[in-house]
Every structure is written in C-alpha cells, then in structure tokens.
A tleap script that builds the chain and sets N, CA, C and O, in Angstrom:
source leaprc.protein.ff14SB
mol = sequence {
  NMET LYS LYS THR ILE PHE ILE LEU MET LEU
  PHE VAL SER GLY TYR CYS LEU GLY GLN GLN
  LEU VAL TYR GLU PRO VAL ASN PRO ALA PHE
  GLY GLY ASN THR PHE ASN TYR GLN TRP LEU
  LEU SER SER ALA GLU ALA GLN ASN GLY PHE
  GLU ASP PRO ASN SER ILE LEU ASP ARG GLU
  GLU LEU THR GLU LEU GLU ARG PHE GLN GLN
  ASP LEU ASN ARG GLN ILE LEU GLY SER LEU
  SER ARG THR VAL PHE ASN SER GLN LEU GLY
  GLU GLY LEU GLN GLU GLY THR PHE ALA ILE
  GLY ASP LEU ALA LEU GLU ILE PHE GLU THR
  PRO GLU GLY LEU VAL ILE ASN ILE LEU ASP
  THR SER THR GLY GLU GLN THR GLN ILE VAL
  VAL PRO CASN
}
set mol.1.N position { 35.314 -76.655 208.846 }
set mol.1.CA position { 35.203 -76.278 207.660 }
set mol.1.C position { 36.187 -75.187 207.184 }
set mol.1.O position { 36.412 -74.964 205.994 }
set mol.2.N position { 36.762 -74.517 208.231 }
set mol.2.CA position { 37.914 -73.654 207.497 }
set mol.2.C position { 39.052 -74.422 207.169 }
set mol.2.O position { 39.880 -74.108 206.314 }
set mol.3.N position { 39.071 -75.396 207.840 }
set mol.3.CA position { 40.346 -76.200 207.960 }
set mol.3.C position { 40.572 -76.831 206.613 }
set mol.3.O position { 41.553 -76.726 205.876 }
set mol.4.N position { 39.188 -77.673 206.405 }
set mol.4.CA position { 39.236 -78.447 205.262 }
set mol.4.C position { 39.478 -77.409 203.789 }
set mol.4.O position { 40.144 -77.827 202.842 }
set mol.5.N position { 39.021 -76.436 203.788 }
set mol.5.CA position { 39.272 -75.457 202.692 }
set mol.5.C position { 40.557 -74.956 202.763 }
set mol.5.O position { 41.077 -74.520 201.736 }
set mol.6.N position { 41.109 -74.951 203.740 }
set mol.6.CA position { 42.761 -74.396 203.798 }
set mol.6.C position { 43.562 -75.640 203.380 }
set mol.6.O position { 44.613 -75.504 202.754 }
set mol.7.N position { 43.071 -76.880 203.724 }
set mol.7.CA position { 43.642 -78.414 203.092 }
set mol.7.C position { 43.728 -78.574 201.857 }
set mol.7.O position { 44.768 -78.817 201.245 }
set mol.8.N position { 42.503 -78.433 201.341 }
set mol.8.CA position { 42.010 -78.150 199.891 }
set mol.8.C position { 42.689 -77.428 199.116 }
set mol.8.O position { 43.137 -77.844 198.047 }
set mol.9.N position { 42.868 -76.131 199.600 }
set mol.9.CA position { 43.937 -75.026 198.896 }
set mol.9.C position { 45.263 -75.267 198.878 }
set mol.9.O position { 45.938 -74.758 197.984 }
set mol.10.N position { 45.920 -76.165 199.960 }
set mol.10.CA position { 47.477 -76.028 199.812 }
set mol.10.C position { 47.400 -77.612 198.837 }
set mol.10.O position { 48.449 -77.907 198.266 }
set mol.11.N position { 46.477 -78.355 198.705 }
set mol.11.CA position { 46.525 -79.447 197.949 }
set mol.11.C position { 46.428 -79.069 196.341 }
set mol.11.O position { 47.203 -79.666 195.593 }
set mol.12.N position { 45.577 -78.174 195.816 }
set mol.12.CA position { 45.188 -77.919 194.660 }
set mol.12.C position { 46.444 -76.797 194.218 }
set mol.12.O position { 46.859 -76.760 193.060 }
set mol.13.N position { 46.927 -75.989 195.187 }
set mol.13.CA position { 48.010 -75.016 194.677 }
set mol.13.C position { 49.202 -75.927 194.216 }
set mol.13.O position { 49.829 -75.645 193.194 }
set mol.14.N position { 49.518 -77.065 195.010 }
set mol.14.CA position { 50.326 -77.805 194.296 }
set mol.14.C position { 50.530 -78.404 193.156 }
set mol.14.O position { 51.642 -78.888 192.945 }
set mol.15.N position { 49.828 -78.469 192.492 }
set mol.15.CA position { 49.173 -79.045 191.110 }
set mol.15.C position { 49.163 -77.888 189.980 }
set mol.15.O position { 49.104 -78.041 188.760 }
set mol.16.N position { 49.245 -76.558 190.805 }
set mol.16.CA position { 49.133 -75.585 189.566 }
set mol.16.C position { 50.518 -75.394 189.085 }
set mol.16.O position { 51.553 -75.572 189.728 }
set mol.17.N position { 50.337 -74.857 187.395 }
set mol.17.CA position { 51.579 -74.603 186.607 }
set mol.17.C position { 51.522 -73.531 186.179 }
set mol.17.O position { 50.441 -73.234 185.670 }
set mol.18.N position { 52.369 -72.717 186.180 }
set mol.18.CA position { 52.829 -71.290 185.671 }
set mol.18.C position { 53.681 -71.362 184.528 }
set mol.18.O position { 54.353 -72.378 184.351 }
set mol.19.N position { 53.736 -70.359 183.695 }
set mol.19.CA position { 54.442 -70.409 182.619 }
set mol.19.C position { 55.305 -68.697 182.535 }
set mol.19.O position { 54.777 -67.688 183.002 }
set mol.20.N position { 56.362 -68.701 182.008 }
set mol.20.CA position { 56.997 -67.364 181.746 }
set mol.20.C position { 56.243 -66.458 180.720 }
set mol.20.O position { 55.842 -67.009 179.695 }
set mol.21.N position { 56.036 -65.276 180.874 }
set mol.21.CA position { 55.129 -64.389 180.227 }
set mol.21.C position { 56.370 -63.717 179.391 }
set mol.21.O position { 57.341 -63.226 179.968 }
set mol.22.N position { 56.191 -63.760 177.606 }
set mol.22.CA position { 56.827 -63.082 176.826 }
set mol.22.C position { 56.444 -62.073 175.967 }
set mol.22.O position { 55.920 -62.284 174.874 }
set mol.23.N position { 56.717 -60.851 176.480 }
set mol.23.CA position { 56.180 -59.721 175.392 }
set mol.23.C position { 56.526 -59.743 174.007 }
set mol.23.O position { 57.737 -59.607 173.831 }
set mol.24.N position { 55.804 -59.878 172.904 }
set mol.24.CA position { 56.281 -59.896 171.803 }
set mol.24.C position { 54.989 -58.531 171.196 }
set mol.24.O position { 53.761 -58.538 171.281 }
set mol.25.N position { 56.033 -57.389 170.546 }
set mol.25.CA position { 55.462 -56.205 169.946 }
set mol.25.C position { 54.237 -56.810 168.829 }
set mol.25.O position { 54.172 -57.944 168.355 }
set mol.26.N position { 53.282 -55.603 168.591 }
set mol.26.CA position { 52.155 -56.102 167.242 }
set mol.26.C position { 52.981 -55.349 166.160 }
set mol.26.O position { 53.110 -55.952 165.094 }
set mol.27.N position { 53.538 -54.167 166.266 }
set mol.27.CA position { 54.151 -53.283 165.071 }
set mol.27.C position { 55.366 -54.306 164.497 }
set mol.27.O position { 56.181 -54.890 165.211 }
set mol.28.N position { 55.286 -54.367 163.162 }
set mol.28.CA position { 56.876 -54.828 162.387 }
set mol.28.C position { 57.585 -54.151 162.608 }
set mol.28.O position { 58.617 -54.675 163.026 }
set mol.29.N position { 57.607 -52.831 162.530 }
set mol.29.CA position { 58.638 -52.000 162.779 }
set mol.29.C position { 59.263 -51.988 164.071 }
set mol.29.O position { 60.253 -51.271 164.218 }
set mol.30.N position { 58.898 -52.575 164.892 }
set mol.30.CA position { 59.542 -52.892 166.234 }
set mol.30.C position { 59.697 -54.252 166.896 }
set mol.30.O position { 59.865 -54.506 168.089 }
set mol.31.N position { 59.578 -55.270 165.594 }
set mol.31.CA position { 59.956 -56.158 166.004 }
set mol.31.C position { 58.838 -57.425 165.851 }
set mol.31.O position { 59.129 -58.596 166.097 }
set mol.32.N position { 57.506 -56.965 165.400 }
set mol.32.CA position { 56.529 -57.834 165.729 }
set mol.32.C position { 56.255 -58.752 164.423 }
set mol.32.O position { 57.215 -58.689 163.655 }
set mol.33.N position { 55.372 -59.458 164.032 }
set mol.33.CA position { 55.059 -60.085 163.150 }
set mol.33.C position { 54.962 -59.416 161.673 }
set mol.33.O position { 54.107 -58.535 161.589 }
set mol.34.N position { 55.467 -59.605 160.872 }
set mol.34.CA position { 55.123 -58.805 159.536 }
set mol.34.C position { 54.021 -58.932 158.956 }
set mol.34.O position { 53.828 -58.026 158.145 }
set mol.35.N position { 52.966 -59.898 159.049 }
set mol.35.CA position { 51.725 -60.064 158.499 }
set mol.35.C position { 50.725 -58.961 159.443 }
set mol.35.O position { 49.563 -58.729 159.111 }
set mol.36.N position { 51.280 -58.427 160.483 }
set mol.36.CA position { 50.519 -57.491 161.157 }
set mol.36.C position { 50.460 -56.222 160.257 }
set mol.36.O position { 49.544 -55.476 160.603 }
set mol.37.N position { 51.132 -55.805 159.276 }
set mol.37.CA position { 51.440 -54.662 158.786 }
set mol.37.C position { 50.220 -54.279 157.973 }
set mol.37.O position { 49.623 -53.322 158.465 }
set mol.38.N position { 49.733 -54.726 156.957 }
set mol.38.CA position { 48.508 -54.430 156.448 }
set mol.38.C position { 47.229 -53.961 157.353 }
set mol.38.O position { 46.353 -53.164 157.016 }
set mol.39.N position { 47.346 -54.633 158.539 }
set mol.39.CA position { 46.294 -54.815 159.091 }
set mol.39.C position { 46.137 -53.348 160.121 }
set mol.39.O position { 45.179 -52.628 160.402 }
set mol.40.N position { 47.484 -53.343 160.468 }
set mol.40.CA position { 47.866 -51.617 160.996 }
set mol.40.C position { 47.823 -50.804 160.145 }
set mol.40.O position { 47.280 -49.747 160.465 }
set mol.41.N position { 48.181 -50.886 159.197 }
set mol.41.CA position { 47.929 -49.466 157.747 }
set mol.41.C position { 46.518 -49.276 157.853 }
set mol.41.O position { 45.979 -48.276 158.326 }
set mol.42.N position { 45.955 -50.269 157.397 }
set mol.42.CA position { 44.141 -50.139 157.059 }
set mol.42.C position { 43.220 -49.765 158.247 }
set mol.42.O position { 42.060 -49.366 158.149 }
set mol.43.N position { 44.063 -49.995 159.607 }
set mol.43.CA position { 43.264 -49.304 160.708 }
set mol.43.C position { 43.816 -47.730 160.886 }
set mol.43.O position { 43.111 -46.787 161.247 }
set mol.44.N position { 44.930 -47.679 160.623 }
set mol.44.CA position { 45.164 -45.900 160.839 }
set mol.44.C position { 44.690 -45.504 159.678 }
set mol.44.O position { 44.182 -44.407 159.908 }
set mol.45.N position { 44.543 -45.791 158.417 }
set mol.45.CA position { 43.779 -45.197 157.363 }
set mol.45.C position { 42.748 -45.105 157.737 }
set mol.45.O position { 42.405 -43.936 157.563 }
set mol.46.N position { 41.881 -45.735 158.237 }
set mol.46.CA position { 40.413 -45.566 158.831 }
set mol.46.C position { 40.318 -44.590 159.536 }
set mol.46.O position { 39.483 -43.711 159.323 }
set mol.47.N position { 41.342 -44.562 160.721 }
set mol.47.CA position { 41.269 -43.393 161.862 }
set mol.47.C position { 41.557 -42.079 161.439 }
set mol.47.O position { 41.314 -41.088 162.127 }
set mol.48.N position { 42.210 -42.047 160.014 }
set mol.48.CA position { 42.612 -40.798 159.939 }
set mol.48.C position { 41.835 -39.651 159.525 }
set mol.48.O position { 41.800 -39.539 158.300 }
set mol.49.N position { 41.188 -38.745 160.179 }
set mol.49.CA position { 40.360 -37.748 159.683 }
set mol.49.C position { 40.630 -36.485 158.818 }
set mol.49.O position { 39.894 -35.513 158.652 }
set mol.50.N position { 41.923 -36.745 158.281 }
set mol.50.CA position { 42.661 -35.647 157.576 }
set mol.50.C position { 42.452 -35.960 156.042 }
set mol.50.O position { 42.400 -37.060 155.492 }
set mol.51.N position { 42.349 -34.722 155.514 }
set mol.51.CA position { 42.195 -34.881 153.890 }
set mol.51.C position { 43.229 -34.308 153.348 }
set mol.51.O position { 43.428 -33.140 153.685 }
set mol.52.N position { 44.154 -34.928 152.390 }
set mol.52.CA position { 45.259 -34.456 151.695 }
set mol.52.C position { 44.949 -33.514 150.616 }
set mol.52.O position { 44.479 -33.932 149.558 }
set mol.53.N position { 45.252 -31.887 150.876 }
set mol.53.CA position { 44.687 -30.833 149.736 }
set mol.53.C position { 45.314 -31.108 148.750 }
set mol.53.O position { 44.863 -30.556 147.747 }
set mol.54.N position { 46.631 -32.061 148.498 }
set mol.54.CA position { 47.005 -32.080 147.057 }
set mol.54.C position { 47.186 -33.654 146.656 }
set mol.54.O position { 48.216 -34.231 146.308 }
set mol.55.N position { 45.755 -34.211 146.825 }
set mol.55.CA position { 45.395 -35.491 146.822 }
set mol.55.C position { 45.349 -35.690 145.067 }
set mol.55.O position { 44.883 -34.779 144.383 }
set mol.56.N position { 45.764 -36.692 144.563 }
set mol.56.CA position { 45.678 -36.980 142.994 }
set mol.56.C position { 44.125 -36.971 142.607 }
set mol.56.O position { 43.644 -36.503 141.575 }
set mol.57.N position { 43.444 -37.596 143.669 }
set mol.57.CA position { 41.957 -37.972 143.428 }
set mol.57.C position { 41.091 -37.044 143.378 }
set mol.57.O position { 40.092 -37.172 142.671 }
set mol.58.N position { 41.324 -35.899 144.147 }
set mol.58.CA position { 40.516 -34.744 144.304 }
set mol.58.C position { 40.885 -33.479 143.261 }
set mol.58.O position { 40.230 -32.436 143.260 }
set mol.59.N position { 41.979 -33.714 142.413 }
set mol.59.CA position { 42.523 -32.520 141.777 }
set mol.59.C position { 41.925 -32.820 140.570 }
set mol.59.O position { 41.770 -33.975 140.173 }
set mol.60.N position { 41.537 -31.701 139.888 }
set mol.60.CA position { 40.859 -31.248 138.654 }
set mol.60.C position { 41.703 -31.645 137.798 }
set mol.60.O position { 42.914 -31.542 137.994 }
set mol.61.N position { 41.065 -32.279 136.466 }
set mol.61.CA position { 42.010 -32.703 135.387 }
set mol.61.C position { 42.230 -31.439 134.615 }
set mol.61.O position { 41.198 -30.836 134.320 }
set mol.62.N position { 43.467 -30.869 134.192 }
set mol.62.CA position { 43.847 -29.754 133.406 }
set mol.62.C position { 43.605 -30.086 131.858 }
set mol.62.O position { 43.780 -31.195 131.354 }
set mol.63.N position { 43.224 -29.072 131.270 }
set mol.63.CA position { 42.981 -29.211 129.689 }
set mol.63.C position { 44.391 -29.242 129.154 }
set mol.63.O position { 45.354 -28.981 129.875 }
set mol.64.N position { 44.502 -29.567 127.869 }
set mol.64.CA position { 45.552 -29.549 127.001 }
set mol.64.C position { 46.270 -27.930 127.221 }
set mol.64.O position { 47.449 -27.772 127.536 }
set mol.65.N position { 45.393 -26.924 127.006 }
set mol.65.CA position { 45.630 -25.794 126.833 }
set mol.65.C position { 46.336 -25.121 128.261 }
set mol.65.O position { 47.358 -24.437 128.320 }
set mol.66.N position { 45.622 -25.463 129.152 }
set mol.66.CA position { 45.978 -25.238 130.518 }
set mol.66.C position { 47.422 -25.733 131.070 }
set mol.66.O position { 48.167 -24.981 131.697 }
set mol.67.N position { 47.784 -27.309 130.716 }
set mol.67.CA position { 49.206 -27.678 130.677 }
set mol.67.C position { 50.153 -27.191 129.863 }
set mol.67.O position { 51.321 -27.363 130.211 }
set mol.68.N position { 49.881 -26.503 128.649 }
set mol.68.CA position { 50.927 -25.997 127.912 }
set mol.68.C position { 50.969 -24.741 128.562 }
set mol.68.O position { 52.136 -24.401 128.756 }
set mol.69.N position { 50.136 -23.923 128.970 }
set mol.69.CA position { 50.416 -22.751 129.753 }
set mol.69.C position { 51.191 -22.740 130.911 }
set mol.69.O position { 51.819 -21.737 131.249 }
set mol.70.N position { 51.195 -24.028 131.693 }
set mol.70.CA position { 51.959 -24.152 132.898 }
set mol.70.C position { 53.467 -24.518 132.310 }
set mol.70.O position { 54.537 -24.043 132.691 }
set mol.71.N position { 53.271 -25.367 131.414 }
set mol.71.CA position { 54.797 -25.868 131.046 }
set mol.71.C position { 55.362 -24.634 130.243 }
set mol.71.O position { 56.548 -24.447 130.513 }
set mol.72.N position { 54.889 -23.818 129.409 }
set mol.72.CA position { 55.348 -22.613 129.108 }
set mol.72.C position { 55.822 -21.586 130.071 }
set mol.72.O position { 56.803 -20.873 129.860 }
set mol.73.N position { 55.115 -21.544 131.087 }
set mol.73.CA position { 55.697 -20.820 132.291 }
set mol.73.C position { 57.002 -21.206 132.830 }
set mol.73.O position { 58.068 -20.591 132.867 }
set mol.74.N position { 56.687 -22.301 133.215 }
set mol.74.CA position { 58.055 -22.988 133.855 }
set mol.74.C position { 59.363 -22.856 132.708 }
set mol.74.O position { 60.481 -22.670 133.187 }
set mol.75.N position { 59.249 -22.935 131.489 }
set mol.75.CA position { 60.196 -22.905 130.521 }
set mol.75.C position { 60.891 -21.420 130.434 }
set mol.75.O position { 62.083 -21.163 130.262 }
set mol.76.N position { 59.697 -20.448 130.619 }
set mol.76.CA position { 60.497 -18.864 130.654 }
set mol.76.C position { 60.899 -18.521 131.740 }
set mol.76.O position { 61.828 -17.719 131.835 }
set mol.77.N position { 60.209 -19.118 132.944 }
set mol.77.CA position { 61.090 -18.664 134.302 }
set mol.77.C position { 62.311 -19.611 134.580 }
set mol.77.O position { 62.929 -19.250 135.581 }
set mol.78.N position { 62.764 -20.587 134.043 }
set mol.78.CA position { 63.793 -21.152 134.036 }
set mol.78.C position { 64.824 -20.688 133.159 }
set mol.78.O position { 66.032 -20.738 133.391 }
set mol.79.N position { 64.223 -20.198 132.056 }
set mol.79.CA position { 65.494 -19.383 131.283 }
set mol.79.C position { 65.960 -18.411 131.785 }
set mol.79.O position { 67.167 -18.266 131.982 }
set mol.80.N position { 64.870 -17.389 132.144 }
set mol.80.CA position { 65.213 -16.196 132.842 }
set mol.80.C position { 66.277 -16.427 134.148 }
set mol.80.O position { 67.405 -15.935 134.150 }
set mol.81.N position { 65.725 -17.277 135.288 }
set mol.81.CA position { 66.757 -17.685 136.202 }
set mol.81.C position { 68.111 -17.980 135.636 }
set mol.81.O position { 69.067 -17.464 136.214 }
set mol.82.N position { 68.332 -18.730 134.595 }
set mol.82.CA position { 69.526 -19.392 134.169 }
set mol.82.C position { 70.102 -17.879 133.651 }
set mol.82.O position { 71.290 -17.647 133.878 }
set mol.83.N position { 69.162 -16.680 132.852 }
set mol.83.CA position { 70.368 -15.791 132.697 }
set mol.83.C position { 70.795 -14.981 133.644 }
set mol.83.O position { 71.953 -14.586 133.776 }
set mol.84.N position { 69.699 -14.671 134.445 }
set mol.84.CA position { 70.316 -13.807 135.726 }
set mol.84.C position { 71.449 -14.724 136.580 }
set mol.84.O position { 72.252 -14.183 137.340 }
set mol.85.N position { 71.420 -15.781 136.418 }
set mol.85.CA position { 72.438 -16.506 137.165 }
set mol.85.C position { 73.678 -16.375 136.649 }
set mol.85.O position { 74.684 -16.211 137.340 }
set mol.86.N position { 73.656 -16.452 135.216 }
set mol.86.CA position { 74.619 -16.572 134.618 }
set mol.86.C position { 75.309 -14.873 134.138 }
set mol.86.O position { 76.272 -14.625 133.412 }
set mol.87.N position { 74.638 -14.191 134.666 }
set mol.87.CA position { 74.681 -12.678 134.334 }
set mol.87.C position { 75.515 -12.551 135.843 }
set mol.87.O position { 76.681 -12.206 135.647 }
set mol.88.N position { 75.274 -12.698 136.912 }
set mol.88.CA position { 75.868 -12.342 138.189 }
set mol.88.C position { 77.082 -13.313 138.780 }
set mol.88.O position { 77.955 -13.033 139.602 }
set mol.89.N position { 76.852 -14.428 138.144 }
set mol.89.CA position { 78.191 -15.365 138.512 }
set mol.89.C position { 79.099 -15.521 137.315 }
set mol.89.O position { 80.293 -15.813 137.364 }
set mol.90.N position { 78.421 -15.303 136.296 }
set mol.90.CA position { 79.705 -15.310 134.961 }
set mol.90.C position { 79.814 -16.908 134.752 }
set mol.90.O position { 78.915 -17.679 135.087 }
set mol.91.N position { 80.910 -17.268 134.217 }
set mol.91.CA position { 81.063 -18.632 133.795 }
set mol.91.C position { 81.195 -19.604 135.132 }
set mol.91.O position { 82.064 -19.434 135.987 }
set mol.92.N position { 80.199 -20.648 135.176 }
set mol.92.CA position { 80.292 -21.583 136.141 }
set mol.92.C position { 80.207 -20.580 137.617 }
set mol.92.O position { 80.020 -19.370 137.748 }
set mol.93.N position { 80.397 -21.505 138.463 }
set mol.93.CA position { 80.412 -21.027 139.878 }
set mol.93.C position { 81.689 -20.861 140.642 }
set mol.93.O position { 82.546 -21.741 140.714 }
set mol.94.N position { 81.779 -19.520 141.286 }
set mol.94.CA position { 82.912 -19.228 141.851 }
set mol.94.C position { 82.649 -18.989 143.350 }
set mol.94.O position { 81.573 -18.576 143.783 }
set mol.95.N position { 83.985 -19.355 144.287 }
set mol.95.CA position { 83.782 -19.088 145.635 }
set mol.95.C position { 83.299 -17.429 145.971 }
set mol.95.O position { 83.515 -16.516 145.175 }
set mol.96.N position { 82.743 -17.280 147.045 }
set mol.96.CA position { 82.241 -15.883 147.427 }
set mol.96.C position { 80.878 -15.876 147.574 }
set mol.96.O position { 80.170 -16.825 147.238 }
set mol.97.N position { 80.395 -14.664 148.150 }
set mol.97.CA position { 79.201 -14.158 148.568 }
set mol.97.C position { 78.444 -13.640 147.372 }
set mol.97.O position { 78.948 -12.609 146.926 }
set mol.98.N position { 77.624 -13.966 146.876 }
set mol.98.CA position { 76.517 -13.076 146.135 }
set mol.98.C position { 75.270 -12.719 146.526 }
set mol.98.O position { 74.890 -13.466 147.428 }
set mol.99.N position { 74.195 -11.608 146.130 }
set mol.99.CA position { 73.201 -11.066 146.198 }
set mol.99.C position { 72.558 -11.116 144.848 }
set mol.99.O position { 72.989 -10.487 143.881 }
set mol.100.N position { 71.310 -12.037 144.821 }
set mol.100.CA position { 71.017 -11.716 144.003 }
set mol.100.C position { 69.239 -11.484 144.196 }
set mol.100.O position { 68.463 -12.427 144.348 }
set mol.101.N position { 68.890 -10.247 144.157 }
set mol.101.CA position { 67.342 -9.925 144.542 }
set mol.101.C position { 67.392 -9.937 145.938 }
set mol.101.O position { 68.189 -9.192 146.508 }
set mol.102.N position { 66.314 -11.018 146.862 }
set mol.102.CA position { 66.336 -11.383 148.291 }
set mol.102.C position { 67.140 -12.255 148.819 }
set mol.102.O position { 67.220 -12.401 150.039 }
set mol.103.N position { 67.847 -12.953 147.945 }
set mol.103.CA position { 68.589 -14.108 148.014 }
set mol.103.C position { 69.808 -13.782 148.364 }
set mol.103.O position { 70.161 -12.727 147.838 }
set mol.104.N position { 70.865 -14.437 149.281 }
set mol.104.CA position { 72.094 -14.285 149.628 }
set mol.104.C position { 72.666 -15.612 149.531 }
set mol.104.O position { 72.410 -16.543 150.295 }
set mol.105.N position { 73.719 -15.650 148.213 }
set mol.105.CA position { 74.222 -16.958 148.098 }
set mol.105.C position { 75.645 -17.132 148.767 }
set mol.105.O position { 76.410 -16.211 148.485 }
set mol.106.N position { 76.053 -17.899 149.413 }
set mol.106.CA position { 77.502 -18.027 149.661 }
set mol.106.C position { 78.012 -19.452 149.236 }
set mol.106.O position { 77.563 -20.514 149.665 }
set mol.107.N position { 78.874 -19.320 148.458 }
set mol.107.CA position { 79.659 -20.700 147.803 }
set mol.107.C position { 80.975 -20.642 148.262 }
set mol.107.O position { 81.717 -19.665 148.158 }
set mol.108.N position { 81.293 -21.919 148.868 }
set mol.108.CA position { 82.939 -22.264 149.078 }
set mol.108.C position { 83.093 -23.867 148.871 }
set mol.108.O position { 82.128 -24.608 148.683 }
set mol.109.N position { 84.178 -24.211 148.920 }
set mol.109.CA position { 84.666 -25.437 148.838 }
set mol.109.C position { 85.030 -26.239 149.839 }
set mol.109.O position { 86.005 -25.844 150.479 }
set mol.110.N position { 84.576 -27.180 150.147 }
set mol.110.CA position { 84.631 -27.951 151.416 }
set mol.110.C position { 85.309 -29.624 151.195 }
set mol.110.O position { 84.895 -30.146 150.160 }
set mol.111.N position { 85.871 -30.135 151.677 }
set mol.111.CA position { 86.217 -31.701 151.642 }
set mol.111.C position { 85.411 -32.886 150.967 }
set mol.111.O position { 85.785 -33.893 150.367 }
set mol.112.N position { 83.998 -32.317 151.336 }
set mol.112.CA position { 82.698 -33.236 150.879 }
set mol.112.C position { 82.434 -32.551 149.274 }
set mol.112.O position { 81.721 -33.140 148.461 }
set mol.113.N position { 82.962 -31.530 149.028 }
set mol.113.CA position { 82.296 -31.017 147.827 }
set mol.113.C position { 82.082 -29.692 147.705 }
set mol.113.O position { 82.574 -29.104 148.668 }
set mol.114.N position { 81.561 -28.970 146.938 }
set mol.114.CA position { 80.985 -27.663 146.502 }
set mol.114.C position { 79.804 -27.411 147.469 }
set mol.114.O position { 78.958 -28.296 147.594 }
set mol.115.N position { 79.693 -26.182 148.203 }
set mol.115.CA position { 78.650 -25.856 149.315 }
set mol.115.C position { 77.878 -24.758 149.042 }
set mol.115.O position { 78.476 -23.695 149.212 }
set mol.116.N position { 76.668 -24.665 148.651 }
set mol.116.CA position { 76.052 -23.379 148.212 }
set mol.116.C position { 75.183 -23.250 149.371 }
set mol.116.O position { 74.551 -24.246 149.721 }
set mol.117.N position { 75.066 -22.164 150.013 }
set mol.117.CA position { 74.259 -21.698 151.202 }
set mol.117.C position { 73.591 -20.906 150.489 }
set mol.117.O position { 74.122 -20.235 149.604 }
set mol.118.N position { 72.013 -20.851 150.833 }
set mol.118.CA position { 71.184 -19.801 149.960 }
set mol.118.C position { 70.117 -19.559 151.082 }
set mol.118.O position { 69.231 -20.312 151.487 }
set mol.119.N position { 70.437 -18.365 151.443 }
set mol.119.CA position { 69.420 -17.433 152.562 }
set mol.119.C position { 68.545 -16.096 151.825 }
set mol.119.O position { 69.001 -15.084 151.293 }
set mol.120.N position { 67.159 -16.516 152.019 }
set mol.120.CA position { 66.015 -15.644 151.275 }
set mol.120.C position { 66.070 -14.544 152.531 }
set mol.120.O position { 65.691 -14.985 153.616 }
set mol.121.N position { 66.489 -13.207 152.487 }
set mol.121.CA position { 66.946 -12.228 153.182 }
set mol.121.C position { 65.387 -11.661 153.876 }
set mol.121.O position { 65.244 -11.205 155.010 }
set mol.122.N position { 64.258 -11.856 152.772 }
set mol.122.CA position { 63.058 -11.479 153.582 }
set mol.122.C position { 62.102 -12.243 154.431 }
set mol.122.O position { 61.160 -11.755 155.056 }
set mol.123.N position { 62.459 -13.522 154.380 }
set mol.123.CA position { 61.670 -14.087 155.201 }
set mol.123.C position { 62.570 -15.033 156.310 }
set mol.123.O position { 62.135 -15.485 157.370 }
set mol.124.N position { 63.758 -15.177 155.836 }
set mol.124.CA position { 64.964 -15.736 156.824 }
set mol.124.C position { 64.909 -17.267 156.699 }
set mol.124.O position { 65.484 -18.000 157.504 }
set mol.125.N position { 64.238 -17.692 155.720 }
set mol.125.CA position { 64.437 -19.209 155.016 }
set mol.125.C position { 65.809 -19.345 154.681 }
set mol.125.O position { 66.523 -18.363 154.481 }
set mol.126.N position { 66.265 -20.675 154.599 }
set mol.126.CA position { 67.703 -20.960 154.234 }
set mol.126.C position { 67.714 -22.348 153.933 }
set mol.126.O position { 66.855 -23.083 154.422 }
set mol.127.N position { 68.695 -22.828 153.098 }
set mol.127.CA position { 69.194 -24.059 152.587 }
set mol.127.C position { 70.410 -24.313 151.988 }
set mol.127.O position { 71.001 -23.474 151.310 }
set mol.128.N position { 70.874 -25.598 152.238 }
set mol.128.CA position { 72.056 -25.932 151.718 }
set mol.128.C position { 72.142 -26.819 150.681 }
set mol.128.O position { 71.471 -27.845 150.564 }
set mol.129.N position { 72.948 -26.424 149.956 }
set mol.129.CA position { 73.252 -27.535 148.748 }
set mol.129.C position { 74.640 -28.145 148.395 }
set mol.129.O position { 75.486 -27.308 148.083 }
set mol.130.N position { 74.994 -29.323 148.387 }
set mol.130.CA position { 76.251 -29.798 148.515 }
set mol.130.C position { 76.414 -30.526 147.316 }
set mol.130.O position { 75.739 -31.546 147.172 }
set mol.131.N position { 77.337 -30.109 146.273 }
set mol.131.CA position { 77.619 -30.843 145.193 }
set mol.131.C position { 78.862 -31.675 145.214 }
set mol.131.O position { 79.922 -31.078 145.030 }
set mol.132.N position { 78.887 -33.051 145.424 }
set mol.132.CA position { 80.109 -33.731 145.575 }
set mol.132.C position { 80.944 -33.665 144.659 }
set mol.132.O position { 80.719 -33.383 143.482 }
set mol.133.N position { 82.248 -33.999 145.299 }
set mol.133.CA position { 83.323 -34.116 144.355 }
set mol.133.C position { 83.120 -35.216 143.405 }
set mol.133.O position { 83.960 -35.441 142.533 }
savepdb mol mol.pdb
quit
C-alpha cells in the first residue's frame, strides 16, 4: 500500500507545473496600478478618526460686519508694521543686524540672493527668507 502511494506521488509530481511569483505593489506611489488610487484614498479617509479644526464645513459663516472688522484689522496691522519697518531700516533693506521688539533680523547678500534671517528671541523660533537675484 505504501509503495503504491509513493509511486503514485512520483508520477503525479512529474506533471505538476509551477510559475515564478512576481510582487506588484498596490499603492500607485510605489509603482502599483493607478486605478487603485481612489480606493486607497477612500479607505484611508474612512479610517481617519481625526477632525480638522480648521475645516471649512465646520466653520461658522462670518457676517459682513465681522469680515469688514477683520479686513480693517489686517490693513491697520500691515500699515503699522510697514511704518515700523521703514523707521528701523530706512529706505530699502540694508545688510546688517537689526532688533525690532522681540525680533532679531540679520540681512546679508549671498550668491543665491538677499537672505533675511528672523529670530524671535522670546520663543526661539526662527525663519529664513531668501529673495533671489
């Protein structure tokens, strides 16, 4: 009995065929099929439990008076900052180091253009602005 099963297994194994397995990614960002994009996006959005606090849908509509007040505040603050900037730096941007309140400005010229480093001395935050030539 055992011999017949063994002989049968030998004959059957001779007729078995195999193929090479090839990996194909699902995500289109990694070379997968581009038709998977929408499915992946909707699946991720369905699993996302976080809410965006700045979402347009949840935001209250402002009245005309409130929008006018915000616009006026922006214009006044912009005008005030231009006045302070011009009084501190004079005409145009000049190279050097300047202090305006809690901000430390460092302005210098590089081959890429004019570089402005801004450091908030109260919080330690800093940013760099490059104005190309």
